[in-house]
C-alpha positions in Angstrom: 123.8 154.7 71.7 121.9 152.9 74.5 123.9 152.0 77.6 122.6 149.6 80.3 122.1 151.3 83.7 124.7 149.1 85.4 127.3 150.1 82.8 126.4 153.8 83.3 127.2 153.2 87.0 130.5 151.5 86.2 131.5 154.3 83.9 130.6 156.9 86.6 132.7 154.9 89.2 135.6 154.7 86.8 135.3 158.5 86.0 135.4 159.2 89.7 138.5 157.1 90.1 140.2 158.9 87.2 139.3 162.3 88.7 140.8 161.3 92.1 143.9 159.9 90.4 144.5 162.8 88.1 143.4 165.6 90.5 141.3 167.0 87.7 137.7 166.5 86.6 137.5 164.0 83.8 134.6 164.2 81.4 132.7 161.1 80.3 133.7 161.8 76.7 137.4 161.9 77.6 137.1 158.7 79.7 135.2 156.9 77.0 137.8 158.0 74.4 140.6 156.7 76.5 138.9 153.4 77.0 138.3 153.0 73.3 141.9 154.0 72.5 143.1 151.4 74.9 140.8 148.7 73.6 141.9 149.4 70.0 145.6 149.5 70.9 145.2 146.0 72.4 143.1 144.8 69.4 142.9 141.1 69.3 143.7 140.4 72.9 140.9 142.8 74.0 138.4 141.0 71.8 139.5 137.6 72.9 139.3 138.5 76.6 136.0 140.4 76.3 134.1 138.3 73.7 136.0 135.0 73.5 137.0 135.4 69.9 137.1 132.1 68.0 139.8 133.0 65.5 142.4 135.7 65.3 141.9 138.5 62.8 144.7 139.1 60.3 146.0 142.6 60.2 144.3 143.1 56.9 140.9 142.0 58.3 141.4 144.2 61.4 142.1 147.2 59.2 139.0 146.4 57.1 136.8 146.3 60.1 138.2 149.6 61.3 137.5 151.1 57.9 133.8 150.2 58.2 133.4 152.2 61.4 131.6 155.5 61.0 130.5 158.2 63.5 128.5 156.5 66.3 127.7 159.9 67.9 124.3 160.2 69.4 
């Protein structure tokens, strides 16, 4: 997965904030997992805020999209 340089910097700043807040070193993998979990738990509202969704997905459509996701590991 390619990540823009400015997004790498944002991720690193957020990781530093998480490390300071928790008092433990937080890995990029753990941080990214937490971000993804949070985005998925907010589903439609996350998509609308981030990408200006034009129409709401039904629960069935949302589940179908999730079923299409495979391992994106790099």
